[in-house]
N, C-alpha and C positions, 0 to 999 in steps of 0.2 A: 502493499500500499504505499503510495506517495504522499507527501505532505499535503498536497492539494486535494487529495482523493477523500471525500467523506467516508466516514465509516458506513453510512447509509446507502452508499453505493456499492458495497460489497454485497455478493450473492447471500443470500438469506444463510444458508447452510455455513458458510464461513464465518459470518458474522455471528451467528449462534455459538458456533464452537469457539470463537475467541473469547466471548463472554463466560461461556460455560468453563473453559480452561483455567480463565482468570478467577472466576468465583472457586473453581477447585483448588488453585494454588493458594488463595486465601482461607481456604477452608470454610467457606461461606456458605453454609446449607440454608441460612434464611434467605438467601437469593433464591435459590431453587422452591423453597416452601412458598414464598410471596408468589412466584409465577404460577405455581400449582394452584393456590389459592383463588386466584383471580382469572381463571380460565376453565373452558369446558373440559381440559383434561383432568381436574380435580373431579368433576361429576363422573368422567369415566373412570376413574380411580375408586370412587365410592361404589359404583355398580360393580366393580370387579371383586369387592369384598373387603377392600382396604380403606382406610381413612388417614387424613394427613396426622392425626394424633396418635396413630399406630404405625408409622413409618420406622421399620428397623432396618439394621443392615448398615453397611459403610457408606460414607458419602460417595464413594467410587460407584456403589451399587444405584444410589439415589441419582447420580450425575448421569448414568447410562440410561435409566428408567425415563429421566427427563429428557434426554437426546431423542428417545423413541416418541415421547409424548409431543414434543416440540419439533417433529419433522416438518420439512415443508408442505406435505400432503395433510399432515393433522391440523395445521393451524389454520390452513384455509384463507378466508376473507380476513383474519385477525393478523395475519403477517405484518402488516405495517405497524400495529401496535407493538408487536415483538421486537420488529427492527428498531423501533425508537427506543424501546427498553434496554435492549441488548447495547445499542451505541450509548445510551446514557451511562449504563454500568460501567462500560470499558473506559469511557471519558472520567468518571468519578474515582475510579480505581486504579488509573495509569500514570505515573508520574511521568512527567514531560522533560 
C-alpha cells in the first residue's frame, strides 16, 4: 500500500485480514466481540447453539471463526460498514 492509497481502497479481504492480524497482535478480543455483537453473524452464531457469553477457546480460534463469519460472501450489503470499521481500527492502532 502506498502512502497515498487509502485503506478503504484495498480489497475487502486484504483490509479485513490487516485489521484481524493487528487485533491478534494486540490480543484484542474485544474488537472481535464488538464486531460479532453488531452484526448478523451474532444471530447466526446464536442459532448454532452458541452465544457470545459462552465463547471458549483461544483467541486464535475466535479469530478464525471471525474470518469465516466476515468473509466477503457473508457480509453482503454490510461490506461498506466493515470496510470503514476495519480501516478505522487500523488507523487507531498503528503508529505512524
